[in-house]
N, C-alpha and C positions, 0 to 999 in steps of 0.2 A: 547539361543533361549529367544524371548522374549513371555510371557505370556500375553494374550488377556485380558485386563481391564475387570472388571465386571461393567455392567452397572449403578450400584449404587453408585459405587466407583467415575464414572464419573459425575453423578449427585451430589454428594457431591462436587467434585472437581468446576464443573460450578457454583454452589452456592456459595461457598466459594471465589470463584475467584472473580464474582461479587459484593459482599457484599465489598471485600478488597478494589478493584479499586474505587467504591462508595465512599468509607469513604477516599481514598486519592485524591480524584478530577479528576482521571484519565477519568473514564467514566461519560458523561453529555447526553443533548439532544442537537440537532440543527435541527431548522426549514428547511423543505423544500419550493421549490418557488412555482409557478401557476403549472408546469405541474406535480409536486410531483413524480420526479424521485431519488432516493437515490443511490449514488454510494458509493460501500465498495471498495475503491481503491486495496487493496491486502489482500489475503487470501492463507494459504497453507492446504494441504491435504497429509499426510504421515502418514495414520493411519497404527498401533495402535501409534505411535510414537508421531504424531503431528498433530492436526487438528484445524480449526476453528469454532467457535459459533457464529451466525449471529442472532441478534434478530432486530424485527421490530415492532413498536409500533404506533398503530392509535388510537387518543385520538378523533377525531371528525366524519370521514365519516363512515355511515351506509349503507353498500350496501346490495345488494339483493343476497343472497348466489346462488341462482338459476342462476343468469345472468351471464355470461361468461364476459359480459362488467364491472362488477365489482369487476371480478377477479384482484388480482396481479400478475404479470408477473414477474419472476424471470430468468436474462437472464445472463448466466455464460460465460465469455470468459477465456481460461485456456491453459496453455503448461507445458511440463517437467521443473523443476526447474532447469536441468542442460542443457537446450537445450539452443541455442544461445541466446544472447538478444537481436538480431534482428529478430528471427523467428517469425513466425505467431502464434497466437492462433487458437484453435477450439473452437466452442461454442455449449451452449446446453441452452434450455430454457424449464420451467415448470411453471404451475400455482397453484395458492392457494388461498381461500378464506378469507376475511376480512369482518371484521364489527365493529361499534364502540366501542371504547375502548378495543379492540383485541390486543393481544401483542401473539407473537411467536418465538420462540427460535428454531434453529435447527443446526445440526451437518453437515457442508458442506461435511464432508469426508465421513459421513453415518456410523462411526464406532458404535454409540450407536445405532442410527436409520435416515433414511433419513426424515423422518414423524416429525412433531412438537414434542417437547420434554417437560419435566417438566411436565406429567399427563393434556397436553392442549388437551381439545376435541373439542373445537370452533373453531380451524384453519385447516380444513382438506384440504387437498392435494390431487391431482388425482395420481400422479406419484412419490409424495415425493421430498421435497424442496432441500434436499442434493444431492450428486451426486452420490453416493455409488461408488467410482471409484476403479476399479480394479488395474489401473496403480498407483504407489506410487510416491512420492514425486513430487507432482503436486501444480503450484502457478496460480492464475489468480487476475480478479477483478469481481464483481457481481453489477449488476443494479437491484434494485427493483422497479418495474413499477405500477404505479397505473393507472389502465386502464380508472377507471371512471372520473380522471382530477378534482377530488373534495378532499379539507380537506389537510392540512400537514400532515406530519409524520414524524416520526424519528427513528433513528437506530443506534445500536451499534454493535462491532465486538469485539472477544473476541479469542485470539490467544493461545493455550494451547499447550506447549512443555510437554506432559505426560510423555515421558522416562527420562526426565532431572528435570521436576518439576516447570518448568519455565511459567510465563502466564504473558500476556501485552493486551491492548485492545484501541480503540480508537474509535471514533465518525464517523458515517457514514454522506457524503456529500451531498447538493442537487446539482443537475444537471440543472442549469438555462434554462428557456424557449427558451430562443435565444441561446443556448449553440453553441457555434463556437471556431475553433483552436486555434485563437488567445488569446482568454480570458478564457472560461472555468470557473471554479470555481473562488469565491472571493480572489482576491490577497494576502491577508491574509493567505489563506491556501495551497498555492500552490509556487513553485520556478518556478518564471515565466521566459518566455524565455528572454535572455538578463541581467538576473540577477542573483547574488550570493549571497552564505551566509557562515560565517565562522564555521567552524566543528571542534571539536576536532579530533584528531586521535590516539586513545590509542595504546600502544606499543602492538606489537603483542604477547609479552611475558605474558601479563597481560591479555588481551581477545580478542574476536573476533568480529571485526566491518564490516558491511556489510550496503548496501543501497537498500532498496526497491522502485523501479521506476515504476509508471504508468504515461504514456503521456496522457492529455487530447487531446480530439479533438472533431471533427463535428458527432453527430449521433453516440454516442458512444453504444448506443443498439443495433445496426445493424454491427457497422464498426469497428473494432478492430485495423487497421492499422497506427492508429495514432503514431509517432515516435518523440522522442526528443534525443539529444546528450548531455552528462555532462563530465565535465572537472575540474580537481583541479587545481585551479590559483592562482599565485603568486600577489602581489600587482603592481608590474609593468606591464605595457601593458592594462590594465584595465580602460577603460575609457567610454566615453557617446558614443563613434563611437562601442562600444563592440557588440550589436545587430544587426548592420546593415551586408550587405555582403561584404565579405573580408575574409583575414587570421585569423585563429584564432590564440589569443596570446598564447605564451609559456605557459607551465604549469609548475607546482610546489607546494612544502610544503615546510613547515618552521619545523625544529626539535625545540627541546625544548629550545634550546640555540639559537634562531633567526637565524640560517643557513637557506638559500634556498637551494633546493634541486631539481634540475632540471629533467624535463622529459616530455612528450607530449602524453597524452593517452585520446582519446574523443570515449569512447565506445557509440553506438546509440542505443538506447531501442525501441522496438515496442510492443505494447500492456502492457506488464509488465515483469519485469525483476528482479535479485537480482546482484547486482553489488558487488565483494568482493574488498578488496584492490589491489587484482593483477590484477583487472581489469582498475584500476584509477591509480595506482602506480607503476612504473618501479620496475623491479625485481633488477637491482642495489641498489635501495634503501630500499627495501625490505630485502634483503640480508645483510646490513649494521647491525652488532649487536648493534651499539648504537642506530639504530631506533628501533631495536626489544625491547629496553630496556627502552627506554625513550617516544618514539614516537613524536608527534608534532601537526601541525594544517595546515590547508587549506582554502581556498575559493572554496566552491562547487560551481561551475558555470552551469547553464543550456545554452549553447551556441548555436549559430545558424551554423550547420555544413554543410557549403555549398562550401568548398574547390573544392569537384569535381563538373564541370561544367554538368557533364552527370545525377547528382546525384540530388534530389530535395532536398532542404533546410529543414531542421528537425527544426521547429520551433513551438514546442508545450509546452504549459506551463505543469507542471507534477506534481503530488503529490508523495513526497520523504520522506520516514522513513529512519532515521539512527538507526540501531538495534546494541546493544553491548550486548555478551553473555559472560559470566565468570564463573567458579569455584575456581578463584585463592583467593578469600577472604573469603574460606568457602563454603556454599552451592550454588548449581547454582542457578543463577541468569541470569533475561533478561530484557533488558529495550529497548525501544523504543521512539523516538521522532521525530514528524513532520520538517522537514526542509522546512522554508517558505522563503519566498523572503527578500533581504535586498538591501535598495537603498543607493547609495553614497549622493545623494543629501539631502535624508530624511531618517534618520536612523530607522525612527518608521515603515517606511512602510517594 
């Protein structure tokens, strides 16, 4: 039986986590664009085991706390982590106040409280900023929209695995004013359609690796139907025609001794999903004891999935994190890194 952690313990966890991540350079700030909409591409709520702490900083805009037009709009899209990667998301929205030099931190799961944390009395909300969800093991993305249209804002997310002691964070991204399905965020922050990125695949005996995927698209604040498709690629068959309509090249990974291992899996993601090895790598490869001891690598590609003439092409850029968890080398540890685009013509892109 799991004992519900005390709020004071969680307050210490959040404080220590924020300090540690700032010292290691994991957390910083990033400016928003003209419409001041921040995207937190992935959060998880599975209290009391795992939760996500969201922070929002407003250095510039001094709104009227009595005017709803100056409120921040918190727009959630979410589904069960166990749901199909192509399943739809549900939506929930709420509002909170802001003013110049305001910072608000809250717990998405509502484990500690759905209201602002850390003794914050100047960021009041009507119905609570967290979801206070009774449904467990839920994932999603969050948009915080500055309804006034004034001033840049900044954000951070901190995901805490309370049961195991793991913690990792990332910066919120701005959604451009001309947000569209083809471009979305800056290329340096996404795995763009028709591009790929080499990723190391640790052996299953040593770690658990998965990919957290959020497709980008038009009007993400009101529409969570954007879809993308990912696949592991080998070098052969990947070329300049990769992103255009036509058959998708064969998939595959390489083991640690340069041997290609063929398979062809292309899961398509709607709204948000966690893709495991079993979603991307064939069962025969995963069952190989050599793979379990050694692992390997592959190109993780964001493909245009249009083999089926009755199905639309899933041609959306995506925010992708590669998450690794392990207790093999001592205490439980968790690490996540963003998978961004790689260009054959320009390796710096």
